[in-house]
N, C-alpha and C positions, 0 to 999 in steps of 0.2 A: 737299160740304155739311159743315159742322162740327156735331157732335152736341152737343146741349144737355144739360148735366149737371143732373139734377133728382132730389130725394128725393121719392119718391111713397109715400104712406101705404097700408097694406093696408086692406081693407074694415072690419075691426074697429076699427083705429086711426082711420079716418075717422068711423065711428059714434061713437067715444068723443069725438072732437073736436066733432063736431056736437051731441052731447048736452051737453057742457060750454058750447058756444055758446048753446044754448037756455036753460040755467040762468043764464047771465050777461047775457042780452039786456036785462033790465030794470035791472040794477045797473051794468053796464059794457058798453054797446053797441059801443064801439070795440074791446074785446077780443073780444067775441062775433063781430064782423065779421072780425077777423084769424083767429080759430080756424076760422070757416067757409071762408075762402079757403084756409087751409092744407089743410083737409080736401079741398077740391075741386081745388086746383092743385098742392099740394105745395110744395117749395122750390126755387127756381131758383138752383143753386149758382154760376152765372155772375154773379149779381148780388149775392152776399153780401159784405159788407165784413169784413175781418179785424179782430181785436181791436187789433192793432198799428196798422192804418190808422185806426181809430176814435180811439185815443189820440193819434195824430199830428195828426188833424183838430181835436182839442180842445186842441192845444198842450201835451200832456203828454209827459214823456219816455218813452222805451221801457222796458219792464219788463226787468229782468235778475235773476239770482239773488242779487245783492248788495243788492237793495232791502229795506229794513226791513219786517218783517211788519205794523207798525203802520200802514202806508199802505194796506193791503189791507182792503177792506170785508168 
């Protein structure tokens, strides 16, 4: 059986994420939902998309050290 790689937050971090979620629920319920899920489930590293894969999916060229800094947000 293959082990699942996951970031799990400690109880203090979970409490902080949930407090932020409660503060945001009226103004940004989508973000509040995400924060609550992060607190409860952590991050499944097997489902994370790399920055380079995101760029490729958007049709952007790969980043390299020769890229001008003006293209960086």
